[in-house]
N, C-alpha and C positions, 0 to 999 in steps of 0.2 A: 791838649797841646797840639799845635800844628807845626811840627818840626820838618825841616828839609830832610829828604830821604837819606842824605849822607851823615846826618847827625845821630849819634848813639850816646846815651848817657845812663850810667848806673849810679844810683843815689844811695848813700849810706844813711845812717841814723843821725839824729841831732843829739849831741852830748856836750857837756861843759868841759872846759880845760884842755890841756895838752893831751892827757890820756883819752879824753872824749874824742878829740880830733883823730888820734891814732886809731881808736876803735871804729869811728865812722869811716875812716879810710879802708880798714880791713873789711867792714861790711860792704862797702862799695865794690871792693875787689871781688868778694864772694858773689855779689850780685852780677858783676860783669861776667864771671866764669859760667854762670847759669843762663845768661842771655842767649837766645837763639838768633839766627841771622836776620829774622824779620822784626826783632824787638828793638825799639828805638829808645824808650824811656821806661826803666824798671826801677822801682824802689825796693830796698832791702826788705821792707815789711811784706812785700808780695812773695818773696822767695825764702824768707827766714826758716820756715818749717822744712822746706826741701833742702836748704843748705845744711841744717842741723841733721836731718835724717839721712841725707845723702852722702855722709862722710864715708861710709863703707858702701861703695858703689855696687858691689856684687850682692851684698845683703839687701840693699835697697831695691835692686832689680828683682830679687827673689820675692821680697815683700809685695811689690807691685803685682807680680804674676799671681801669687797666692791670693791676694785680696781681690783684685779686679777680674782675674780669669780672662775670658774672651772680651770683656769690655775694654781691656787695654788695647785691643786691635780693632775695635768697632769704630764706626765713623765718629769724628770729632764732635759732631752735633749731639750725639748721645752723652759723651763725657761732659760737654759744656752744660747740657741740661742738668746732669747730676750735680756738677759744681754749683750751678745757679740755685738748684733746689736746696743744697746744703747751706749755701750762703744766705738763703731766705728762710732759715729755720725749718726746712722740710715742708714749707707751705706751697702747695701746688698753684694756687691762684697767684701768689706773689711771683712765683717762678715764671708762669705764663706771661705775666705783665712785663717782667724784666727781660724776657726773651722776645717779646712782641709776637707771641703766638697765641692761638686759641687754647683755652684750658684743656680741652680734649687732646690736643697735640702734645702738650706737656705731659699729660697722664700717659698717653701711648708711649712716648719716649722713655719715661721713667719705668713703665712696665717692661719695656724691651730691655732696658739697662738692668733692671732687677733680675730678669731671667738669665742674663749673661754673667752676673756676679755670683760666684759660689756662695751660697748661703743667703743671697738676696741683699737688699739695702737696709732693711729694717733693723734698727738697733746697732748699726755699724758705722755711724756717721764719722767717727774719728778715724777709724782705719781706712774707710773708703775715701774720705777727704784727703788724708795724708798720701795715700797711694795716687790719687789723681794729681796732687801737687807735685809729687816726685816724677810722675809721667809728664806733667806740663813743663817742669823745670829740670830736665835731666842733667845730672853732673857729667861733665865731659872730661 
């Protein structure tokens, strides 16, 4: 989408009937509440895990700290690499392609990120992915 800089939109889900319209509106409101100042178009599907898990903001913040450790404060490039790796079923070659970087660059970033995460990345896709989403879409 090529939207003018002044346009911001939060998109709810598609559901049938009056109750569906009401729920779609509530989803759009939840999405808007999670949007950052630079976000222009965000769909509820992008934020639904963070919306659900972020209901208790204090516990969500504690979860992010415990799961990500120093990765939470590391450069965004490392967190984006891990998010992309998870989205590509932990496939390094697909991650490198998606990020438009050399495979070795992706491997180095993932190794750096794994060293920052308490317990590493292996076998922790759900927790790490959820923590990254909570960090990406912080409840305000």
